C-alpha positions in Angstrom: 161.5 -31.4 23.6 164.9 -33.3 23.8 167.1 -32.6 26.8 170.5 -31.0 26.7 173.5 -33.2 27.6 177.0 -32.8 28.5 179.5 -33.8 25.8 182.6 -32.9 27.6 183.4 -31.5 31.2 186.5 -30.5 33.1 187.3 -28.0 35.8 187.5 -25.1 33.3 184.6 -25.5 30.9 181.8 -27.9 29.5 180.8 -28.9 25.9 176.9 -29.1 25.9 174.6 -30.5 23.2 171.9 -27.7 22.6 168.6 -29.4 21.3 166.9 -27.7 18.2 164.2 -25.7 19.2 165.9 -24.5 22.5 167.0 -20.9 23.2 170.7 -20.6 24.0 169.9 -17.9 26.6 166.7 -16.0 27.3 165.5 -12.9 25.4 166.0 -9.7 27.3 162.3 -9.3 28.3 161.0 -12.0 30.6 157.7 -11.7 32.4 156.5 -13.4 35.3 153.7 -15.0 33.3 156.0 -16.1 30.4 159.6 -17.3 30.7 160.6 -19.4 27.7 163.0 -22.2 28.6 166.7 -21.6 27.8 169.9 -23.6 27.9 171.2 -21.3 30.5 168.4 -22.5 33.0 169.5 -26.1 32.5 173.0 -25.1 33.0 172.6 -23.0 36.2 170.6 -25.8 37.7 173.3 -28.1 37.4 176.5 -26.0 37.4 175.4 -22.9 39.7 179.1 -21.5 39.5 178.0 -20.4 36.0 175.9 -17.5 37.4 178.9 -15.5 37.8 180.5 -16.0 34.5 180.3 -13.9 31.3 180.1 -10.4 29.9 176.4 -10.2 31.1 176.0 -13.0 33.5 172.5 -11.7 34.6 171.2 -12.2 31.1 173.4 -15.0 29.7 175.5 -16.6 32.1 178.3 -18.9 30.9 177.6 -17.9 27.2 180.7 -17.1 25.1 179.1 -18.0 21.8 175.5 -19.1 20.7 173.4 -21.2 18.3 170.3 -20.1 16.8 167.1 -21.5 18.5 166.4 -23.6 15.6 170.1 -25.1 15.2 171.2 -28.1 17.3 174.7 -29.1 18.3 177.7 -28.3 20.6 178.3 -25.2 22.6 181.2 -24.5 24.9 180.5 -23.0 28.3 183.3 -21.7 30.5 183.1 -22.4 34.3 185.2 -19.6 35.5 185.6 -16.1 34.4 189.3 -16.6 33.5 188.4 -19.3 31.1 185.5 -17.3 29.8 188.1 -14.5 28.7 190.2 -17.3 27.3 187.6 -18.7 25.0 186.2 -15.2 24.1 189.6 -14.3 22.6 190.0 -17.7 20.7 186.6 -16.8 19.2 187.5 -13.2 18.3 190.9 -14.1 16.8 189.1 -16.9 14.8 191.2 -19.7 16.4 188.3 -22.0 17.0 187.5 -24.2 14.1 183.8 -24.8 13.8 182.0 -27.4 11.6 178.5 -27.8 11.0 176.3 -30.1 9.0 173.6 -28.8 6.7 171.1 -30.4 4.5 170.3 -28.1 1.6 167.8 -28.0 -1.3 169.1 -29.1 -4.9 172.2 -30.8 -6.1 175.2 -28.6 -5.2 177.7 -29.3 -7.8 181.6 -29.6 -7.1 183.3 -31.1 -4.2 183.9 -27.9 -2.1 183.5 -24.2 -2.4 183.8 -20.8 -0.5 181.2 -18.1 0.0 182.8 -14.7 0.5 179.9 -12.1 0.8 179.6 -9.4 3.5 176.5 -9.6 5.6 174.4 -6.6 7.0 171.3 -6.0 8.9 168.0 -6.7 6.8 164.6 -6.1 8.1 163.5 -7.4 11.6 165.8 -10.3 12.7 166.9 -11.0 9.2 170.4 -10.5 7.8 171.1 -9.8 4.2 174.0 -9.9 1.6 172.2 -6.9 -0.1 172.1 -4.6 3.1 174.3 -1.6 3.5 173.6 -1.2 7.1 176.0 -2.5 9.6 177.9 -4.6 6.9 180.6 -7.0 7.9 182.9 -9.4 6.1 181.7 -13.0 6.0 183.5 -16.0 4.8 182.0 -19.6 4.5 183.6 -22.7 3.3 181.7 -26.0 2.5 182.4 -29.5 1.4 179.8 -32.1 -0.2 179.3 -35.0 2.0 176.6 -36.8 -0.2 173.4 -36.4 -2.1 170.0 -37.6 -0.9 166.9 -38.2 -2.8 163.8 -38.0 -0.6 160.4 -38.4 -2.2 161.8 -37.9 -5.6 163.6 -34.7 -4.7 167.4 -34.0 -4.7 169.2 -32.5 -1.5 172.8 -32.2 -0.7 174.5 -32.9 2.7 177.3 -30.4 3.5 179.9 -30.0 6.0 180.1 -26.2 6.5 183.2 -24.3 8.0 182.3 -20.6 8.8 185.5 -18.6 8.9 183.7 -15.7 10.5 181.0 -15.6 13.0 178.1 -13.4 11.9 174.5 -14.0 12.9 172.7 -16.4 10.6 175.9 -16.6 8.4 175.5 -20.3 7.2 171.8 -19.7 6.5 172.3 -16.5 4.8 175.3 -17.6 2.5 173.6 -20.7 1.5 170.4 -19.1 0.5 172.6 -16.6 -1.4 174.1 -19.4 -3.7 170.5 -20.6 -4.1 170.8 -23.6 -1.9 168.9 -22.8 1.2 169.1 -25.0 4.4 166.0 -27.3 4.6 163.6 -26.0 7.2 164.8 -22.5 7.1 161.6 -20.6 6.6 163.3 -17.3 7.2 165.8 -17.5 4.0 164.4 -20.4 2.3 161.0 -21.5 1.0 158.1 -20.7 3.6 156.8 -24.3 3.3 159.6 -26.9 3.5 159.3 -30.7 2.7 156.5 -32.4 4.6 159.1 -34.8 6.1 161.0 -32.0 7.6 160.2 -31.1 11.1 163.3 -28.8 12.0 165.9 -26.5 10.5 168.4 -29.0 9.1 171.6 -27.5 10.5 173.8 -28.9 13.3 176.9 -27.8 14.9 179.0 -30.9 14.5 182.4 -30.0 16.1 184.6 -27.5 17.7 188.4 -27.7 17.6 190.8 -25.5 19.3 194.0 -25.3 21.7 193.6 -25.3 25.5 195.6 -23.0 27.7 198.2 -25.7 28.3 198.8 -26.3 24.5 196.8 -29.6 24.2 194.6 -29.6 20.9 191.0 -30.4 21.8 188.4 -31.9 19.3 184.9 -31.8 20.5 182.0 -33.5 18.5 178.3 -33.7 18.9 176.7 -36.7 17.3 174.2 -35.6 14.5 170.8 -36.4 14.7 169.5 -39.3 12.4 168.2 -37.0 9.5 171.7 -35.4 9.3 173.7 -38.6 9.7 176.9 -38.9 7.8 
């Protein structure tokens, strides 16, 4: 598996590239015989101060937001509790602009759009726009970047800007409009194209204001299969 890497670093926080296939933090149950690697293991080995940072540092040290295991891209990691609280407040108030790249099935007509559909708990780990359990408002905006023809099939590369932060939000919303993310076996076809080896979703950039008022834009180069 690809190694994580540091995108940006200062005394307050890191921005780190999380590879596709790597957990952001461990699942709650770890046994002596099975400890699946997670981004937090890599972080603690290099930045031991992160052990004491977070709401649940014994479980997810330094984690103020997360990406799905199958999603690659940039994650913010505070190095102090003070900056954890600062970044947490920005996320809660929707003051961090998140941009993703997604390759979806089909020809998604129009230059841009907005998907406004509440999401609730589904079966197992799934979320659903049809559920009436734990329903929360969810809004996703998108822009068409380009169309790709691969082995005779049409796909659309999107920039996606979630306005809320629900679990699996982008994946659920794009499946809802009948353009699921390529490689998404949970919300899309159970068998993707033969050339696809991963979920084609990448957290491209984060933009926010630092405590000192400086505007920060952090970007993680996309993998070749999601290149602009």
